[in-house]
C-alpha positions in Angstrom: 86.7 -93.7 189.8 87.2 -97.3 188.5 88.1 -98.5 192.0 85.0 -96.9 193.6 82.7 -98.4 191.0 84.4 -101.8 191.2 83.9 -101.7 195.0 80.2 -101.1 194.3 80.1 -104.1 192.0 81.9 -106.4 194.4 80.2 -105.5 197.7 76.9 -107.4 197.0 78.2 -111.0 197.0 79.2 -111.1 200.8 75.8 -109.6 201.6 73.9 -112.6 200.1 74.2 -114.5 203.4 73.0 -111.5 205.3 69.8 -111.2 203.2 69.1 -114.9 203.6 69.7 -114.8 207.4 68.2 -111.3 208.3 65.4 -111.1 205.8 64.6 -114.7 205.1 65.3 -114.4 201.4 65.2 -117.7 199.5 68.1 -118.9 197.4 66.2 -118.1 194.3 65.5 -114.6 195.3 69.1 -113.8 196.2 70.3 -115.4 193.0 67.8 -113.2 191.0 69.1 -110.1 192.7 72.7 -111.1 192.1 72.0 -111.8 188.4 70.1 -108.6 187.7 73.5 -106.8 187.7 74.3 -108.3 184.3 71.1 -106.9 182.8 72.4 -103.4 183.5 76.1 -104.2 182.8 76.0 -105.6 179.3 74.0 -102.7 177.7 76.2 -100.3 179.6 79.4 -101.9 178.2 78.1 -102.1 174.6 76.8 -98.5 174.5 79.1 -96.8 176.9 82.4 -97.5 175.2 81.2 -96.4 171.8 79.5 -93.3 173.2 82.7 -92.3 175.0 84.5 -92.6 171.6 82.1 -90.1 170.2 81.4 -87.5 173.0 84.4 -88.0 175.3 85.4 -90.1 178.3 84.3 -87.7 181.1 80.7 -87.1 180.0 80.1 -90.8 180.0 82.1 -91.9 183.0 81.4 -89.2 185.5 77.6 -89.4 185.8 77.8 -93.1 186.5 80.5 -92.6 189.1 78.1 -90.2 190.8 75.3 -92.8 190.5 77.3 -95.6 192.0 77.1 -94.5 195.7 73.4 -93.7 195.1 72.8 -97.4 194.3 74.5 -98.2 197.6 72.2 -95.8 199.4 69.2 -97.5 197.7 70.4 -100.9 198.9 70.8 -99.5 202.4 67.4 -97.9 202.6 65.4 -100.2 200.4 66.1 -103.7 201.8 62.5 -104.0 202.8 61.5 -103.9 199.2 62.6 -106.5 196.6 61.6 -104.1 193.8 63.9 -101.3 195.2 66.8 -103.7 195.6 66.2 -105.0 192.0 66.4 -101.4 190.7 69.6 -100.8 192.7 71.2 -103.9 191.2 70.3 -102.9 187.7 71.7 -99.5 188.3 74.9 -101.0 189.8 75.3 -103.0 186.6 74.8 -100.0 184.4 77.4 -98.0 186.4 79.9 -100.8 185.9 79.1 -101.1 182.2 79.4 -97.4 181.4 82.5 -96.9 183.6 84.7 -99.9 183.0 85.1 -99.9 179.3 85.2 -96.1 178.9 87.5 -95.6 181.9 89.9 -98.3 180.7 90.3 -96.5 177.4 90.7 -93.3 179.3 93.5 -94.7 181.5 95.2 -96.1 178.3 95.1 -92.7 176.7 96.4 -90.9 179.8 99.2 -93.5 179.9 100.4 -92.8 176.4 103.8 -91.6 177.6 104.3 -94.5 180.0 106.0 -97.8 179.0 104.0 -100.2 176.8 101.3 -102.0 178.7 101.1 -99.5 181.6 97.6 -98.5 180.7 96.3 -102.0 180.8 98.0 -102.7 184.1 96.8 -99.5 185.7 93.2 -100.2 184.6 93.2 -103.8 185.9 94.9 -102.8 189.2 92.2 -100.1 189.7 89.4 -102.5 189.0 90.9 -105.4 190.9 91.7 -103.2 193.9 88.0 -102.2 194.1 86.8 -105.7 193.8 89.4 -106.9 196.4 88.8 -104.0 198.9 85.1 -104.6 198.8 85.8 -107.9 200.7 85.8 -105.7 203.9 82.0 -105.9 203.5 82.1 -109.5 204.7 83.5 -108.8 208.2 81.3 -105.7 208.5 78.2 -107.8 207.6 79.1 -110.5 210.1 80.3 -108.5 213.1 79.3 -104.8 212.8 76.0 -103.5 214.1 73.2 -102.9 211.6 74.4 -105.4 209.1 71.9 -104.4 206.5 73.3 -100.9 206.0 76.6 -100.4 207.7 78.6 -102.5 205.2 77.5 -100.2 202.4 78.8 -97.0 204.1 82.5 -97.3 202.8 81.4 -97.4 199.2 79.1 -94.4 199.6 82.0 -92.3 201.0 84.5 -93.7 198.4 82.1 -93.1 195.5 81.4 -89.5 196.5 85.1 -88.8 196.8 85.9 -90.4 193.5 83.2 -88.3 191.8 84.8 -85.1 193.1 88.3 -86.2 192.0 86.9 -87.3 188.6 85.9 -83.7 187.8 89.7 -82.9 187.6 90.7 -85.7 185.2 91.8 -84.4 181.8 89.7 -85.2 178.8 91.5 -87.2 176.1 88.9 -87.3 173.3 88.6 -84.3 171.0 86.3 -84.5 167.9 85.4 -88.1 168.5 84.4 -90.7 166.0 80.9 -90.5 164.4 80.3 -94.2 163.9 76.9 -95.8 164.9 76.5 -96.5 168.6 75.8 -100.2 168.1 78.3 -101.0 165.4 80.8 -103.8 166.3 84.3 -102.5 165.8 86.3 -104.1 163.0 89.0 -105.3 165.4 86.5 -107.3 167.4 85.6 -109.2 164.2 89.3 -110.1 163.5 90.5 -113.6 163.7 93.0 -112.7 166.5 90.2 -111.3 168.7 87.7 -114.0 168.0 90.0 -117.0 168.2 92.6 -115.9 170.8 91.2 -113.1 173.0 87.6 -114.3 173.2 88.4 -117.9 174.4 90.6 -116.5 177.2 88.5 -113.5 178.3 85.6 -115.4 180.1 88.1 -117.0 182.4 89.0 -113.7 184.0 85.9 -113.7 186.1 85.2 -117.4 185.9 88.2 -118.1 188.1 87.2 -115.4 190.6 83.6 -116.7 190.9 84.9 -120.3 191.3 87.2 -119.2 194.1 84.9 -116.8 195.9 81.4 -118.2 195.3 81.5 -121.8 194.0 84.1 -123.4 196.2 82.8 -121.9 199.5 79.3 -123.1 198.6 80.4 -126.6 197.6 82.4 -127.0 200.8 79.5 -125.6 202.8 77.3 -128.3 201.5 79.8 -130.8 202.7 79.2 -129.5 206.3 81.6 -126.6 206.6 80.3 -123.3 208.1 79.7 -120.5 205.7 79.5 -116.9 206.8 80.0 -113.5 205.2 83.5 -113.1 206.8 84.7 -116.3 205.2 83.4 -115.4 201.8 85.0 -112.0 202.2 88.3 -113.6 203.2 88.4 -115.9 200.1 87.5 -113.0 197.8 90.2 -110.8 199.4 92.9 -113.5 198.9 91.8 -114.0 195.3 91.8 -110.4 194.3 94.8 -109.3 196.4 96.8 -112.1 194.7 95.4 -110.9 191.3 96.6 -107.4 192.0 100.0 -108.5 193.2 100.8 -110.5 190.1 99.9 -107.8 187.6 103.3 -106.1 187.4 104.8 -109.4 186.5 102.1 -110.0 183.9 102.8 -106.7 182.3 106.5 -107.4 182.1 105.8 -110.8 180.4 103.3 -109.2 178.0 105.9 -106.5 177.1 108.2 -109.3 175.9 105.8 -111.9 174.6 102.2 -111.0 173.6 99.5 -113.2 175.3 102.1 -115.4 177.1 100.9 -114.1 180.5 97.3 -115.1 179.5 98.4 -118.6 178.6 100.4 -118.9 181.9 97.3 -117.7 183.7 95.2 -120.5 182.2 97.8 -122.9 183.6 97.5 -121.3 187.1 93.7 -121.6 186.8 94.1 -125.4 186.2 96.3 -125.6 189.3 93.6 -123.7 191.3 90.9 -126.0 190.1 93.0 -129.1 191.1 93.3 -127.7 194.6 89.6 -126.8 194.6 88.8 -130.4 193.8 90.8 -131.5 196.8 89.0 -128.9 198.9 85.6 -130.2 197.9 86.6 -133.9 198.4 88.0 -133.1 201.9 85.4 -130.5 202.8 88.2 -128.2 203.8 87.9 -124.4 204.1 91.7 -124.2 204.4 92.1 -125.7 200.9 89.5 -123.3 199.6 91.7 -120.4 200.7 94.7 -122.2 199.2 93.0 -122.6 195.9 92.2 -118.9 195.9 95.9 -118.1 195.5 96.5 -119.7 192.0 93.0 -118.7 191.0 93.7 -115.1 191.9 97.0 -115.2 190.1 95.1 -116.6 187.1 92.7 -113.7 187.2 95.4 -111.1 187.3 97.5 -112.5 184.5 94.7 -113.3 182.1 93.0 -109.9 182.7 96.2 -107.9 182.0 96.9 -110.1 178.9 93.5 -109.9 177.2 93.2 -106.2 177.9 96.7 -105.5 176.7 96.1 -107.5 173.5 92.8 -105.7 172.9 94.6 -102.3 173.3 97.1 -103.5 170.7 94.3 -104.3 168.3 92.1 -101.3 168.9 92.0 -98.3 166.6 92.1 -94.9 168.3 88.6 -93.9 167.2 87.2 -97.2 168.5 89.3 -97.8 171.6 86.5 -97.4 174.0 84.1 -99.7 172.1 86.7 -102.4 171.5 87.8 -102.5 175.2 84.2 -102.5 176.4 83.4 -105.5 174.3 86.5 -107.3 175.7 85.3 -106.5 179.2 81.8 -107.7 178.3 83.2 -111.1 177.3 85.2 -111.3 180.6 81.9 -110.8 182.5 80.5 -114.0 180.9 82.5 -115.7 183.7 80.0 -114.5 186.2 77.6 -117.1 184.7 79.9 -119.9 186.0 78.2 -120.3 189.4 74.8 -120.8 187.7 76.3 -123.3 185.3 78.0 -125.3 188.0 74.9 -125.2 190.2 73.0 -126.7 187.3 75.7 -129.4 186.8 76.0 -130.3 190.4 72.7 -132.3 190.6 73.6 -134.7 187.7 77.4 -134.8 188.2 78.0 -133.9 191.8 80.3 -131.0 192.9 83.5 -132.8 191.8 82.1 -133.9 188.5 81.0 -130.3 187.7 84.5 -129.0 188.5 86.1 -131.7 186.4 83.9 -130.6 183.4 85.0 -127.0 184.1 88.6 -128.1 184.0 88.0 -129.8 180.6 86.4 -126.6 179.3 89.5 -124.6 180.5 91.9 -126.9 178.7 89.8 -126.7 175.5 89.8 -122.9 175.6 93.6 -122.8 176.2 94.2 -125.3 173.3 92.1 -123.2 170.9 93.8 -120.0 171.8 97.3 -121.4 171.6 96.6 -123.1 168.2 95.0 -119.9 166.8 97.8 -117.6 168.1 100.5 -119.8 166.4 98.5 -120.0 163.1 97.6 -116.3 163.0 101.2 -115.2 163.9 
């Protein structure tokens, strides 16, 4: 179920070039449609996790798994209406919000008899696989017939299948907590969460958007060709690498809490350095090369912050606590907008240098706080 919804979340980015080419959408319009996802996502994360702690995982997760392929159908049939596409994007965000936090807690509870950290790894592998496999949308959009609707067909089939399978998943919440829906869990207000987890978490998706959106756009402005297939390739390399590195990240986390996250920040710095070379040289090959360490950073940081959140979470608030962690990771999707705003005054390289400085500052804060709190 997580894989199907993550596919639905990731499939829209490669389609942006199609909407600009086939429908004549302006950059502002496609950016608006892309950003509307967050307006459905954040409320879904904040409410869905807490609601699943109260009423159970299945009643919260399953309806939105069913809704996920419906949003794809709406994108397929409603591309002539900006309003219909906007509704589809809001619903897609809500599906991700209600599913990711609650289902991550569900996987953790179903993994209670597995080795420590297995739940976090399984949840991140499921989400990452969905994001990564959705890269097939790029080649379909560029080379398949009917590029406005054929690329969405795989997610429709996958989502329907996942909904049927989800009906058989065992419920793990019995007599759930009766805390207010919008109360912030105590663990989220702890120093370890605020000063260690929170500075690392936004980089989970910051590095994926830098690899899959920012670097291709910056190199494109330098004269390189940009098509859905290339965007799909870069995203696939990023997310496949992120999945491949997660077993190693889990082993590191089992021995040393948060060390995988700190290593991931170092990998992110290496990816940014290669990205700077790619922008300077206008090289698409170097963009793909940068996607490898950036993808590894994504996988290691994601496992690390999710595992640490699971350590901190109390059983009656696990869904709410994990959902807030995932909500913070999604702040990274704002990075393309931030770098686009910084590109005019600083240039592409200057904007990336500033992002690298922010990464070093976040790593220094988390390291210092982890030592002090321990």
